[in-house]
All heavy atoms as TSV, in Angstrom:
chain	resi	resn	atom	element	x	y	z
A	1	MET	N	N	0.852	-1.175	-0.003
A	1	MET	CA	C	-0.005	-0.001	0.005
A	1	MET	C	C	0.891	1.242	0.003
A	1	MET	O	O	1.807	1.357	0.787
A	1	MET	CB	C	-0.873	-0.010	1.262
A	1	MET	CG	C	-1.716	1.228	1.372
A	1	MET	SD	S	-2.575	1.477	2.939
A	1	MET	CE	C	-3.237	-0.067	3.331
A	2	SER	N	N	0.635	2.146	-0.895
A	2	SER	CA	C	1.409	3.376	-0.930
A	2	SER	C	C	0.833	4.380	0.062
A	2	SER	O	O	-0.313	4.252	0.471
A	2	SER	CB	C	1.424	3.966	-2.344
A	2	SER	OG	O	0.184	4.565	-2.610
A	3	ILE	N	N	1.634	5.357	0.432
A	3	ILE	CA	C	1.164	6.324	1.420
A	3	ILE	C	C	0.047	7.202	0.880
A	3	ILE	O	O	-0.674	7.792	1.636
A	3	ILE	CB	C	2.314	7.188	1.962
A	3	ILE	CG1	C	2.966	7.986	0.850
A	3	ILE	CG2	C	3.308	6.364	2.707
A	3	ILE	CD1	C	3.919	9.034	1.333
A	4	THR	N	N	-0.103	7.259	-0.422
A	4	THR	CA	C	-1.196	8.071	-0.969
A	4	THR	C	C	-2.533	7.364	-0.801
A	4	THR	O	O	-3.573	7.971	-1.010
A	4	THR	CB	C	-0.968	8.383	-2.469
A	4	THR	OG1	O	-0.871	7.151	-3.171
A	4	THR	CG2	C	0.276	9.217	-2.649
A	5	HIS	N	N	-2.532	6.097	-0.414
A	5	HIS	CA	C	-3.772	5.360	-0.269
A	5	HIS	C	C	-4.092	5.049	1.186
A	5	HIS	O	O	-4.904	4.180	1.464
A	5	HIS	CB	C	-3.715	4.076	-1.081
A	5	HIS	CG	C	-3.733	4.339	-2.547
A	5	HIS	ND1	N	-2.606	4.316	-3.294
A	5	HIS	CD2	C	-4.735	4.693	-3.375
A	5	HIS	CE1	C	-2.909	4.619	-4.536
A	5	HIS	NE2	N	-4.191	4.851	-4.612
A	6	LEU	N	N	-3.486	5.733	2.127
A	6	LEU	CA	C	-3.847	5.557	3.524
A	6	LEU	C	C	-5.276	5.993	3.730
A	6	LEU	O	O	-5.683	7.036	3.246
A	6	LEU	CB	C	-2.944	6.396	4.439
A	6	LEU	CG	C	-1.562	5.865	4.711
A	6	LEU	CD1	C	-0.805	6.861	5.579
A	6	LEU	CD2	C	-1.586	4.530	5.381
A	7	ASP	N	N	-6.030	5.222	4.402
A	7	ASP	CA	C	-7.419	5.570	4.674
A	7	ASP	C	C	-7.822	4.870	5.945
A	7	ASP	O	O	-7.355	3.786	6.249
A	7	ASP	CB	C	-8.317	5.137	3.497
A	7	ASP	CG	C	-9.682	5.792	3.531
A	7	ASP	OD1	O	-9.982	6.494	4.501
A	7	ASP	OD2	O	-10.428	5.578	2.577
A	8	ALA	N	N	-8.712	5.469	6.681
A	8	ALA	CA	C	-9.175	4.873	7.921
A	8	ALA	C	C	-10.063	3.677	7.676
A	8	ALA	O	O	-10.109	2.768	8.455
A	8	ALA	CB	C	-9.922	5.914	8.752
A	9	ARG	N	N	-10.757	3.701	6.573
A	9	ARG	CA	C	-11.657	2.605	6.256
A	9	ARG	C	C	-11.880	2.605	4.740
A	9	ARG	O	O	-11.892	3.659	4.098
A	9	ARG	CB	C	-12.978	2.756	6.984
A	9	ARG	CG	C	-13.660	4.043	6.616
A	9	ARG	CD	C	-14.933	4.254	7.372
A	9	ARG	NE	N	-15.410	5.560	6.900
A	9	ARG	CZ	C	-16.132	6.369	7.587
A	9	ARG	NH1	N	-16.510	6.048	8.776
A	9	ARG	NH2	N	-16.524	7.516	7.097
A	10	PRO	N	N	-12.079	1.433	4.173
A	10	PRO	CA	C	-12.302	1.404	2.729
A	10	PRO	C	C	-13.685	1.939	2.392
A	10	PRO	O	O	-14.616	1.844	3.200
A	10	PRO	CB	C	-12.167	-0.076	2.386
A	10	PRO	CG	C	-12.445	-0.798	3.660
A	10	PRO	CD	C	-12.025	0.124	4.766
A	11	ALA	N	N	-13.827	2.522	1.202
A	11	ALA	CA	C	-15.148	2.951	0.742
A	11	ALA	C	C	-16.009	1.703	0.583
A	11	ALA	O	O	-15.531	0.668	0.134
A	11	ALA	CB	C	-15.024	3.695	-0.582
A	12	GLN	N	N	-17.252	1.792	0.941
A	12	GLN	CA	C	-18.151	0.646	0.881
A	12	GLN	C	C	-19.197	0.882	-0.181
A	12	GLN	O	O	-19.849	1.915	-0.189
A	12	GLN	CB	C	-18.799	0.432	2.243
A	12	GLN	CG	C	-17.778	0.347	3.335
A	12	GLN	CD	C	-18.052	-0.780	4.286
A	12	GLN	OE1	O	-19.133	-1.301	4.333
A	12	GLN	NE2	N	-17.057	-1.156	5.040
A	13	GLY	N	N	-19.360	-0.091	-1.075
A	13	GLY	CA	C	-20.389	0.024	-2.091
A	13	GLY	C	C	-20.198	1.271	-2.925
A	13	GLY	O	O	-19.142	1.505	-3.495
A	14	ASN	N	N	-21.228	2.115	-2.963
A	14	ASN	CA	C	-21.184	3.346	-3.734
A	14	ASN	C	C	-20.717	4.536	-2.918
A	14	ASN	O	O	-20.725	5.652	-3.413
A	14	ASN	CB	C	-22.560	3.637	-4.337
A	14	ASN	CG	C	-22.935	2.616	-5.390
A	14	ASN	OD1	O	-22.065	2.012	-6.008
A	14	ASN	ND2	N	-24.211	2.404	-5.594
A	15	ASP	N	N	-20.367	4.313	-1.638
A	15	ASP	CA	C	-19.910	5.414	-0.782
A	15	ASP	C	C	-18.562	5.930	-1.301
A	15	ASP	O	O	-17.646	5.150	-1.523
A	15	ASP	CB	C	-19.714	4.950	0.658
A	15	ASP	CG	C	-21.013	4.614	1.357
A	15	ASP	OD1	O	-22.087	5.014	0.842
A	15	ASP	OD2	O	-20.970	3.948	2.394
A	16	PRO	N	N	-18.455	7.242	-1.486
A	16	PRO	CA	C	-17.153	7.793	-1.893
A	16	PRO	C	C	-16.169	7.713	-0.734
A	16	PRO	O	O	-16.563	7.622	0.434
A	16	PRO	CB	C	-17.476	9.246	-2.243
A	16	PRO	CG	C	-18.696	9.569	-1.438
A	16	PRO	CD	C	-19.469	8.278	-1.334
A	17	ALA	N	N	-14.893	7.755	-1.048
A	17	ALA	CA	C	-13.869	7.779	0.010
A	17	ALA	C	C	-14.066	9.057	0.812
A	17	ALA	O	O	-14.410	10.102	0.278
A	17	ALA	CB	C	-12.478	7.751	-0.609
A	18	PRO	N	N	-13.839	8.991	2.129
A	18	PRO	CA	C	-14.036	10.177	2.957
A	18	PRO	C	C	-13.045	11.296	2.629
A	18	PRO	O	O	-11.906	11.026	2.293
A	18	PRO	CB	C	-13.836	9.676	4.385
A	18	PRO	CG	C	-13.023	8.448	4.243
A	18	PRO	CD	C	-13.364	7.856	2.908
A	19	VAL	N	N	-13.507	12.514	2.730
A	19	VAL	CA	C	-12.657	13.692	2.492
A	19	VAL	C	C	-12.064	14.127	3.823
A	19	VAL	O	O	-10.924	14.568	3.888
A	19	VAL	CB	C	-13.479	14.845	1.873
A	19	VAL	CG1	C	-12.651	16.100	1.749
A	19	VAL	CG2	C	-14.030	14.422	0.536
A	20	LEU	N	N	-12.821	13.954	4.886
A	20	LEU	CA	C	-12.374	14.287	6.240
A	20	LEU	C	C	-12.496	13.066	7.126
A	20	LEU	O	O	-13.412	12.262	6.982
A	20	LEU	CB	C	-13.242	15.412	6.822
A	20	LEU	CG	C	-13.179	16.751	6.104
A	20	LEU	CD1	C	-14.230	17.701	6.667
A	20	LEU	CD2	C	-11.780	17.350	6.236
A	21	LEU	N	N	-11.539	12.950	8.043
A	21	LEU	CA	C	-11.535	11.843	9.011
A	21	LEU	C	C	-11.762	12.388	10.399
A	21	LEU	O	O	-11.384	13.532	10.704
A	21	LEU	CB	C	-10.178	11.137	8.990
A	21	LEU	CG	C	-9.660	10.632	7.648
A	21	LEU	CD1	C	-8.237	10.101	7.816
A	21	LEU	CD2	C	-10.571	9.559	7.091
A	22	THR	N	N	-12.328	11.585	11.262
A	22	THR	CA	C	-12.339	11.927	12.681
A	22	THR	C	C	-10.917	11.727	13.190
A	22	THR	O	O	-10.078	11.079	12.543
A	22	THR	CB	C	-13.295	11.021	13.475
A	22	THR	OG1	O	-12.801	9.675	13.420
A	22	THR	CG2	C	-14.720	11.092	12.929
A	23	VAL	N	N	-10.639	12.245	14.361
A	23	VAL	CA	C	-9.312	12.052	14.952
A	23	VAL	C	C	-9.067	10.564	15.178
A	23	VAL	O	O	-7.955	10.061	14.945
A	23	VAL	CB	C	-9.168	12.862	16.260
A	23	VAL	CG1	C	-7.866	12.539	16.960
A	23	VAL	CG2	C	-9.263	14.356	15.966
A	24	GLU	N	N	-10.079	9.831	15.578
A	24	GLU	CA	C	-9.952	8.408	15.811
A	24	GLU	C	C	-9.616	7.669	14.514
A	24	GLU	O	O	-8.782	6.761	14.499
A	24	GLU	CB	C	-11.228	7.841	16.429
A	24	GLU	CG	C	-11.463	8.280	17.856
A	24	GLU	CD	C	-12.040	9.697	17.996
A	24	GLU	OE1	O	-12.401	10.336	16.961
A	24	GLU	OE2	O	-12.117	10.182	19.127
A	25	GLU	N	N	-10.245	8.053	13.404
A	25	GLU	CA	C	-9.946	7.427	12.116
A	25	GLU	C	C	-8.529	7.759	11.667
A	25	GLU	O	O	-7.816	6.885	11.159
A	25	GLU	CB	C	-10.950	7.889	11.057
A	25	GLU	CG	C	-12.338	7.320	11.269
A	25	GLU	CD	C	-13.399	7.987	10.399
A	25	GLU	OE1	O	-13.199	9.143	9.946
A	25	GLU	OE2	O	-14.438	7.345	10.178
A	26	ALA	N	N	-8.110	8.989	11.863
A	26	ALA	CA	C	-6.738	9.370	11.516
A	26	ALA	C	C	-5.732	8.594	12.368
A	26	ALA	O	O	-4.705	8.142	11.865
A	26	ALA	CB	C	-6.542	10.872	11.702
A	27	ALA	N	N	-6.055	8.416	13.643
A	27	ALA	CA	C	-5.186	7.639	14.528
A	27	ALA	C	C	-5.064	6.213	14.027
A	27	ALA	O	O	-3.980	5.627	14.014
A	27	ALA	CB	C	-5.722	7.674	15.958
A	28	ARG	N	N	-6.173	5.628	13.591
A	28	ARG	CA	C	-6.142	4.254	13.045
A	28	ARG	C	C	-5.275	4.192	11.798
A	28	ARG	O	O	-4.521	3.232	11.610
A	28	ARG	CB	C	-7.549	3.756	12.732
A	28	ARG	CG	C	-8.230	3.117	13.921
A	28	ARG	CD	C	-9.414	2.244	13.518
A	28	ARG	NE	N	-10.423	2.968	12.761
A	28	ARG	CZ	C	-11.402	3.674	13.298
A	28	ARG	NH1	N	-11.513	3.766	14.601
A	28	ARG	NH2	N	-12.290	4.280	12.535
A	29	CYS	N	N	-5.356	5.206	10.935
A	29	CYS	CA	C	-4.504	5.258	9.739
A	29	CYS	C	C	-3.025	5.197	10.101
A	29	CYS	O	O	-2.251	4.522	9.436
A	29	CYS	CB	C	-4.736	6.564	8.959
A	29	CYS	SG	S	-6.224	6.625	8.006
A	30	LEU	N	N	-2.680	5.939	11.124
A	30	LEU	CA	C	-1.290	6.038	11.552
A	30	LEU	C	C	-0.886	4.928	12.515
A	30	LEU	O	O	0.270	4.835	12.912
A	30	LEU	CB	C	-1.029	7.400	12.201
A	30	LEU	CG	C	-1.142	8.586	11.246
A	30	LEU	CD1	C	-1.139	9.903	12.022
A	30	LEU	CD2	C	-0.032	8.551	10.207
A	31	ARG	N	N	-1.847	4.126	12.937
A	31	ARG	CA	C	-1.634	3.049	13.906
A	31	ARG	C	C	-1.075	3.580	15.207
A	31	ARG	O	O	-0.137	3.033	15.794
A	31	ARG	CB	C	-0.705	1.972	13.337
A	31	ARG	CG	C	-1.145	1.353	12.029
A	31	ARG	CD	C	-2.454	0.612	12.193
A	31	ARG	NE	N	-2.767	-0.234	11.049
A	31	ARG	CZ	C	-3.592	0.122	10.058
A	31	ARG	NH1	N	-4.166	1.319	10.064
A	31	ARG	NH2	N	-3.847	-0.687	9.064
A	32	VAL	N	N	-1.658	4.695	15.658
A	32	VAL	CA	C	-1.309	5.284	16.951
A	32	VAL	C	C	-2.602	5.475	17.746
A	32	VAL	O	O	-3.699	5.336	17.189
A	32	VAL	CB	C	-0.592	6.646	16.807
A	32	VAL	CG1	C	0.707	6.495	16.037
A	32	VAL	CG2	C	-1.482	7.693	16.152
A	33	GLY	N	N	-2.471	5.780	18.981
A	33	GLY	CA	C	-3.631	6.015	19.814
A	33	GLY	C	C	-4.225	7.411	19.609
A	33	GLY	O	O	-3.587	8.305	19.034
A	34	ARG	N	N	-5.421	7.574	20.109
A	34	ARG	CA	C	-6.145	8.846	20.013
A	34	ARG	C	C	-5.372	9.976	20.674
A	34	ARG	O	O	-5.259	11.071	20.129
A	34	ARG	CB	C	-7.507	8.639	20.667
A	34	ARG	CG	C	-8.413	9.816	20.670
A	34	ARG	CD	C	-9.760	9.382	21.322
A	34	ARG	NE	N	-10.657	10.505	21.405
A	34	ARG	CZ	C	-10.664	11.372	22.415
A	34	ARG	NH1	N	-9.845	11.234	23.418
A	34	ARG	NH2	N	-11.518	12.381	22.407
A	35	THR	N	N	-4.814	9.719	21.840
A	35	THR	CA	C	-4.049	10.736	22.571
A	35	THR	C	C	-2.820	11.174	21.779
A	35	THR	O	O	-2.532	12.369	21.687
A	35	THR	CB	C	-3.632	10.206	23.950
A	35	THR	OG1	O	-4.829	9.811	24.658
A	35	THR	CG2	C	-2.884	11.246	24.764
A	36	THR	N	N	-2.115	10.229	21.187
A	36	THR	CA	C	-0.945	10.556	20.368
A	36	THR	C	C	-1.366	11.381	19.163
A	36	THR	O	O	-0.693	12.356	18.787
A	36	THR	CB	C	-0.227	9.276	19.920
A	36	THR	OG1	O	0.220	8.579	21.073
A	36	THR	CG2	C	0.948	9.572	19.005
A	37	CYS	N	N	-2.479	11.022	18.546
A	37	CYS	CA	C	-2.975	11.749	17.392
A	37	CYS	C	C	-3.310	13.200	17.773
A	37	CYS	O	O	-2.943	14.131	17.059
A	37	CYS	CB	C	-4.189	11.046	16.800
A	37	CYS	SG	S	-4.598	11.596	15.137
A	38	PHE	N	N	-3.976	13.386	18.903
A	38	PHE	CA	C	-4.268	14.747	19.364
A	38	PHE	C	C	-2.977	15.505	19.642
A	38	PHE	O	O	-2.877	16.702	19.378
A	38	PHE	CB	C	-5.166	14.743	20.604
A	38	PHE	CG	C	-6.627	14.743	20.284
A	38	PHE	CD1	C	-7.416	13.643	20.556
A	38	PHE	CD2	C	-7.231	15.862	19.701
A	38	PHE	CE1	C	-8.767	13.637	20.259
A	38	PHE	CE2	C	-8.596	15.873	19.401
A	38	PHE	CZ	C	-9.360	14.753	19.685
A	39	ALA	N	N	-1.956	14.838	20.170
A	39	ALA	CA	C	-0.664	15.513	20.432
A	39	ALA	C	C	-0.024	15.957	19.116
A	39	ALA	O	O	0.523	17.048	19.044
A	39	ALA	CB	C	0.265	14.568	21.192
A	40	LEU	N	N	-0.103	15.126	18.073
A	40	LEU	CA	C	0.435	15.505	16.758
A	40	LEU	C	C	-0.299	16.738	16.224
A	40	LEU	O	O	0.316	17.641	15.656
A	40	LEU	CB	C	0.299	14.341	15.775
A	40	LEU	CG	C	1.162	13.125	16.033
A	40	LEU	CD1	C	0.772	11.981	15.108
A	40	LEU	CD2	C	2.633	13.450	15.884
A	41	ILE	N	N	-1.604	16.759	16.416
A	41	ILE	CA	C	-2.404	17.906	15.980
A	41	ILE	C	C	-2.025	19.147	16.757
A	41	ILE	O	O	-1.802	20.216	16.191
A	41	ILE	CB	C	-3.917	17.583	16.117
A	41	ILE	CG1	C	-4.317	16.541	15.094
A	41	ILE	CG2	C	-4.753	18.842	16.009
A	41	ILE	CD1	C	-5.694	15.932	15.323
A	42	ARG	N	N	-1.911	19.021	18.081
A	42	ARG	CA	C	-1.582	20.162	18.935
A	42	ARG	C	C	-0.226	20.762	18.574
A	42	ARG	O	O	-0.053	21.968	18.598
A	42	ARG	CB	C	-1.596	19.685	20.403
A	42	ARG	CG	C	-1.919	20.740	21.392
A	42	ARG	CD	C	-2.110	20.236	22.825
A	42	ARG	NE	N	-1.541	18.949	23.165
A	42	ARG	CZ	C	-2.236	17.800	23.234
A	42	ARG	NH1	N	-3.517	17.758	22.980
A	42	ARG	NH2	N	-1.652	16.666	23.571
A	43	ARG	N	N	0.737	19.900	18.220
A	43	ARG	CA	C	2.080	20.368	17.858
A	43	ARG	C	C	2.148	20.863	16.410
A	43	ARG	O	O	3.202	21.315	15.951
A	43	ARG	CB	C	3.102	19.253	18.042
A	43	ARG	CG	C	3.328	18.889	19.503
A	43	ARG	CD	C	4.556	18.000	19.687
A	43	ARG	NE	N	4.517	16.775	18.909
A	43	ARG	CZ	C	4.171	15.574	19.358
A	43	ARG	NH1	N	3.797	15.428	20.616
A	43	ARG	NH2	N	4.187	14.525	18.563
A	44	GLY	N	N	1.052	20.745	15.654
A	44	GLY	CA	C	1.027	21.201	14.286
A	44	GLY	C	C	1.668	20.233	13.307
A	44	GLY	O	O	1.924	20.585	12.164
A	45	GLU	N	N	1.909	19.006	13.745
A	45	GLU	CA	C	2.538	18.017	12.886
A	45	GLU	C	C	1.529	17.307	11.983
A	45	GLU	O	O	1.902	16.785	10.943
A	45	GLU	CB	C	3.280	16.985	13.718
A	45	GLU	CG	C	4.447	17.578	14.507
A	45	GLU	CD	C	5.156	16.547	15.345
A	45	GLU	OE1	O	5.404	15.431	14.840
A	45	GLU	OE2	O	5.467	16.848	16.502
A	46	LEU	N	N	0.280	17.282	12.412
A	46	LEU	CA	C	-0.795	16.662	11.628
A	46	LEU	C	C	-1.880	17.715	11.412
A	46	LEU	O	O	-2.389	18.299	12.374
A	46	LEU	CB	C	-1.376	15.460	12.387
A	46	LEU	CG	C	-2.486	14.674	11.680
A	46	LEU	CD1	C	-1.971	14.037	10.396
A	46	LEU	CD2	C	-3.045	13.614	12.608
A	47	GLU	N	N	-2.174	17.975	10.163
A	47	GLU	CA	C	-3.168	19.007	9.830
A	47	GLU	C	C	-4.553	18.607	10.308
A	47	GLU	O	O	-4.938	17.444	10.219
A	47	GLU	CB	C	-3.203	19.191	8.303
A	47	GLU	CG	C	-4.183	20.245	7.845
A	47	GLU	CD	C	-4.309	20.315	6.332
A	47	GLU	OE1	O	-3.637	19.559	5.623
A	47	GLU	OE2	O	-5.117	21.162	5.890
A	48	SER	N	N	-5.278	19.592	10.822
A	48	SER	CA	C	-6.677	19.370	11.204
A	48	SER	C	C	-7.422	20.687	11.121
A	48	SER	O	O	-6.806	21.737	10.971
A	48	SER	CB	C	-6.770	18.812	12.626
A	48	SER	OG	O	-6.463	19.802	13.574
A	49	LEU	N	N	-8.714	20.616	11.203
A	49	LEU	CA	C	-9.547	21.826	11.205
A	49	LEU	C	C	-10.785	21.575	12.025
A	49	LEU	O	O	-11.150	20.442	12.313
A	49	LEU	CB	C	-9.902	22.243	9.775
A	49	LEU	CG	C	-10.527	21.169	8.899
A	49	LEU	CD1	C	-11.953	21.549	8.567
A	49	LEU	CD2	C	-9.712	21.047	7.641
A	50	MET	N	N	-11.386	22.679	12.441
A	50	MET	CA	C	-12.626	22.600	13.213
A	50	MET	C	C	-13.786	22.881	12.264
A	50	MET	O	O	-13.735	23.819	11.465
A	50	MET	CB	C	-12.640	23.621	14.334
A	50	MET	CG	C	-11.630	23.355	15.441
A	50	MET	SD	S	-11.952	21.861	16.373
A	50	MET	CE	C	-13.441	22.336	17.276
A	51	ILE	N	N	-14.797	22.063	12.336
A	51	ILE	CA	C	-16.066	22.283	11.607
A	51	ILE	C	C	-17.138	22.300	12.684
A	51	ILE	O	O	-17.404	21.259	13.291
A	51	ILE	CB	C	-16.316	21.198	10.564
A	51	ILE	CG1	C	-15.195	21.198	9.534
A	51	ILE	CG2	C	-17.684	21.397	9.928
A	51	ILE	CD1	C	-15.332	20.167	8.459
A	52	GLY	N	N	-17.690	23.473	12.909
A	52	GLY	CA	C	-18.565	23.623	14.061
A	52	GLY	C	C	-17.732	23.342	15.306
A	52	GLY	O	O	-16.682	23.930	15.493
A	53	GLY	N	N	-18.134	22.424	16.122
A	53	GLY	CA	C	-17.357	22.060	17.304
A	53	GLY	C	C	-16.606	20.766	17.129
A	53	GLY	O	O	-16.111	20.196	18.088
A	54	LEU	N	N	-16.491	20.295	15.884
A	54	LEU	CA	C	-15.873	18.996	15.622
A	54	LEU	C	C	-14.489	19.139	15.010
A	54	LEU	O	O	-14.306	19.894	14.063
A	54	LEU	CB	C	-16.763	18.165	14.673
A	54	LEU	CG	C	-18.185	17.931	15.140
A	54	LEU	CD1	C	-18.982	17.271	14.036
A	54	LEU	CD2	C	-18.206	17.113	16.411
A	55	ARG	N	N	-13.528	18.405	15.526
A	55	ARG	CA	C	-12.175	18.387	14.982
A	55	ARG	C	C	-12.130	17.330	13.886
A	55	ARG	O	O	-12.514	16.204	14.092
A	55	ARG	CB	C	-11.181	18.034	16.090
A	55	ARG	CG	C	-9.761	17.817	15.672
A	55	ARG	CD	C	-8.995	19.043	15.385
A	55	ARG	NE	N	-9.046	20.047	16.435
A	55	ARG	CZ	C	-8.621	21.295	16.250
A	55	ARG	NH1	N	-8.124	21.666	15.103
A	55	ARG	NH2	N	-8.689	22.157	17.224
A	56	ARG	N	N	-11.681	17.718	12.691
A	56	ARG	CA	C	-11.576	16.797	11.572
A	56	ARG	C	C	-10.184	16.900	10.945
A	56	ARG	O	O	-9.546	17.944	10.969
A	56	ARG	CB	C	-12.631	17.079	10.501
A	56	ARG	CG	C	-14.049	16.800	10.975
A	56	ARG	CD	C	-14.249	15.314	11.236
A	56	ARG	NE	N	-15.587	14.997	11.669
A	56	ARG	CZ	C	-15.910	14.637	12.907
A	56	ARG	NH1	N	-14.977	14.580	13.847
A	56	ARG	NH2	N	-17.144	14.341	13.220
A	57	VAL	N	N	-9.733	15.778	10.382
A	57	VAL	CA	C	-8.428	15.691	9.754
A	57	VAL	C	C	-8.645	15.408	8.268
A	57	VAL	O	O	-9.358	14.467	7.919
A	57	VAL	CB	C	-7.609	14.524	10.387
A	57	VAL	CG1	C	-6.274	14.355	9.702
A	57	VAL	CG2	C	-7.433	14.769	11.889
A	58	PRO	N	N	-8.077	16.233	7.387
A	58	PRO	CA	C	-8.207	15.938	5.960
A	58	PRO	C	C	-7.703	14.523	5.665
A	58	PRO	O	O	-6.692	14.082	6.252
A	58	PRO	CB	C	-7.311	16.992	5.287
A	58	PRO	CG	C	-7.320	18.134	6.257
A	58	PRO	CD	C	-7.323	17.467	7.621
A	59	ALA	N	N	-8.373	13.828	4.773
A	59	ALA	CA	C	-8.060	12.419	4.515
A	59	ALA	C	C	-6.625	12.214	4.036
A	59	ALA	O	O	-6.041	11.164	4.291
A	59	ALA	CB	C	-9.042	11.844	3.506
A	60	ASP	N	N	-6.028	13.216	3.387
A	60	ASP	CA	C	-4.657	13.066	2.915
A	60	ASP	C	C	-3.616	13.453	3.959
A	60	ASP	O	O	-2.421	13.208	3.775
A	60	ASP	CB	C	-4.430	13.865	1.628
A	60	ASP	CG	C	-4.572	15.369	1.831
A	60	ASP	OD1	O	-5.196	15.812	2.823
A	60	ASP	OD2	O	-4.064	16.114	0.985
A	61	ALA	N	N	-4.030	14.029	5.073
A	61	ALA	CA	C	-3.090	14.520	6.084
A	61	ALA	C	C	-2.231	13.410	6.703
A	61	ALA	O	O	-1.035	13.622	6.923
A	61	ALA	CB	C	-3.824	15.313	7.163
A	62	PRO	N	N	-2.787	12.214	7.021
A	62	PRO	CA	C	-1.889	11.170	7.550
A	62	PRO	C	C	-0.767	10.806	6.575
A	62	PRO	O	O	0.376	10.630	6.986
A	62	PRO	CB	C	-2.839	9.999	7.816
A	62	PRO	CG	C	-4.160	10.653	8.075
A	62	PRO	CD	C	-4.189	11.810	7.106
A	63	ALA	N	N	-1.082	10.726	5.278
A	63	ALA	CA	C	-0.046	10.399	4.294
A	63	ALA	C	C	0.983	11.513	4.183
A	63	ALA	O	O	2.177	11.254	4.043
A	63	ALA	CB	C	-0.692	10.135	2.928
A	64	VAL	N	N	0.538	12.765	4.262
A	64	VAL	CA	C	1.465	13.904	4.225
A	64	VAL	C	C	2.390	13.878	5.432
A	64	VAL	O	O	3.607	14.079	5.309
A	64	VAL	CB	C	0.683	15.242	4.141
A	64	VAL	CG1	C	1.589	16.437	4.344
A	64	VAL	CG2	C	-0.061	15.342	2.826
A	65	TYR	N	N	1.817	13.610	6.600
A	65	TYR	CA	C	2.617	13.504	7.828
A	65	TYR	C	C	3.673	12.413	7.687
A	65	TYR	O	O	4.851	12.610	7.980
A	65	TYR	CB	C	1.704	13.229	9.022
A	65	TYR	CG	C	2.453	12.810	10.263
A	65	TYR	CD1	C	3.147	13.745	11.034
A	65	TYR	CD2	C	2.496	11.486	10.649
A	65	TYR	CE1	C	3.857	13.366	12.154
A	65	TYR	CE2	C	3.203	11.093	11.778
A	65	TYR	CZ	C	3.880	12.024	12.520
A	65	TYR	OH	O	4.585	11.630	13.630
A	66	LEU	N	N	3.259	11.243	7.210
A	66	LEU	CA	C	4.172	10.133	7.059
A	66	LEU	C	C	5.281	10.457	6.058
A	66	LEU	O	O	6.465	10.179	6.307
A	66	LEU	CB	C	3.417	8.879	6.614
A	66	LEU	CG	C	4.248	7.635	6.392
A	66	LEU	CD1	C	4.995	7.239	7.647
A	66	LEU	CD2	C	3.363	6.509	5.910
A	67	ALA	N	N	4.918	11.071	4.932
A	67	ALA	CA	C	5.930	11.439	3.929
A	67	ALA	C	C	6.944	12.409	4.505
A	67	ALA	O	O	8.151	12.287	4.256
A	67	ALA	CB	C	5.248	12.035	2.708
A	68	ARG	N	N	6.463	13.384	5.295
A	68	ARG	CA	C	7.369	14.352	5.921
A	68	ARG	C	C	8.306	13.658	6.899
A	68	ARG	O	O	9.508	13.934	6.927
A	68	ARG	CB	C	6.571	15.450	6.605
A	68	ARG	CG	C	7.421	16.597	7.093
A	68	ARG	CD	C	6.620	17.777	7.604
A	68	ARG	NE	N	5.570	17.417	8.552
A	68	ARG	CZ	C	4.258	17.419	8.305
A	68	ARG	NH1	N	3.807	17.796	7.125
A	68	ARG	NH2	N	3.387	17.055	9.223
A	69	ARG	N	N	7.790	12.754	7.717
A	69	ARG	CA	C	8.629	12.015	8.676
A	69	ARG	C	C	9.682	11.183	7.963
A	69	ARG	O	O	10.840	11.123	8.388
A	69	ARG	CB	C	7.769	11.121	9.562
A	69	ARG	CG	C	6.905	11.822	10.595
A	69	ARG	CD	C	7.714	12.539	11.656
A	69	ARG	NE	N	8.696	11.703	12.295
A	69	ARG	CZ	C	8.524	11.079	13.451
A	69	ARG	NH1	N	7.409	11.202	14.120
A	69	ARG	NH2	N	9.493	10.320	13.954
A	70	ARG	N	N	9.277	10.543	6.858
A	70	ARG	CA	C	10.242	9.731	6.113
A	70	ARG	C	C	11.328	10.598	5.498
A	70	ARG	O	O	12.515	10.232	5.508
A	70	ARG	CB	C	9.512	8.953	5.025
A	70	ARG	CG	C	8.585	7.888	5.618
A	70	ARG	CD	C	7.808	7.225	4.538
A	70	ARG	NE	N	8.411	5.921	4.302
A	70	ARG	CZ	C	8.002	5.096	3.361
A	70	ARG	NH1	N	7.034	5.436	2.548
A	70	ARG	NH2	N	8.585	3.927	3.234
A	71	ALA	N	N	10.945	11.772	4.966
A	71	ALA	CA	C	11.933	12.679	4.388
A	71	ALA	C	C	12.899	13.166	5.439
A	71	ALA	O	O	14.101	13.280	5.192
A	71	ALA	CB	C	11.217	13.857	3.705
A	72	GLU	N	N	12.381	13.486	6.631
A	72	GLU	CA	C	13.243	13.927	7.732
A	72	GLU	C	C	14.235	12.841	8.120
A	72	GLU	O	O	15.404	13.095	8.373
A	72	GLU	CB	C	12.402	14.315	8.943
A	72	GLU	CG	C	11.608	15.579	8.770
A	72	GLU	CD	C	10.566	15.796	9.873
A	72	GLU	OE1	O	10.461	14.945	10.792
A	72	GLU	OE2	O	9.863	16.829	9.818
A	73	ARG	N	N	13.757	11.601	8.142
A	73	ARG	CA	C	14.627	10.479	8.517
A	73	ARG	C	C	15.732	10.292	7.488
A	73	ARG	O	O	16.891	10.067	7.825
A	73	ARG	CB	C	13.812	9.193	8.635
A	73	ARG	CG	C	14.633	8.032	9.137
A	73	ARG	CD	C	13.860	6.758	9.186
A	73	ARG	NE	N	13.614	6.355	7.798
A	73	ARG	CZ	C	12.725	5.464	7.443
A	73	ARG	NH1	N	11.955	4.908	8.322
A	73	ARG	NH2	N	12.577	5.136	6.171
A	74	HIS	N	N	15.400	10.432	6.201
A	74	HIS	CA	C	16.405	10.260	5.141
A	74	HIS	C	C	17.379	11.432	5.096
A	74	HIS	O	O	18.518	11.264	4.660
A	74	HIS	CB	C	15.724	10.079	3.784
A	74	HIS	CG	C	15.009	8.767	3.679
A	74	HIS	ND1	N	15.636	7.554	3.793
A	74	HIS	CD2	C	13.707	8.495	3.474
A	74	HIS	CE1	C	14.767	6.596	3.670
A	74	HIS	NE2	N	13.564	7.116	3.468
A	75	ALA	N	N	16.951	12.602	5.534
A	75	ALA	CA	C	17.812	13.785	5.531
A	75	ALA	C	C	18.805	13.758	6.685
A	75	ALA	O	O	19.850	14.398	6.617
A	75	ALA	CB	C	16.980	15.066	5.601
A	76	ALA	N	N	18.479	13.011	7.722
A	76	ALA	CA	C	19.342	12.975	8.912
A	76	ALA	C	C	20.563	12.112	8.728
A	76	ALA	O	O	20.723	11.339	7.875
A	76	ALA	CB	C	18.546	12.466	10.112
């Protein structure tokens, strides 16, 4: 699986792939806990936004985070 295809859950039937993930779904994508995911968001390492009172993570943000971490590791 390439990092561009990270998703919290596969699209089912005619359901389109999600554009926004809950924090819990993003955490599942990254295989980390909810608390760790919120810490990444708080530090600005994982993109998120508020919609009403709900915190959402763009569906491509986990892949972007992973790509950045991999680039940092290779640069070191």
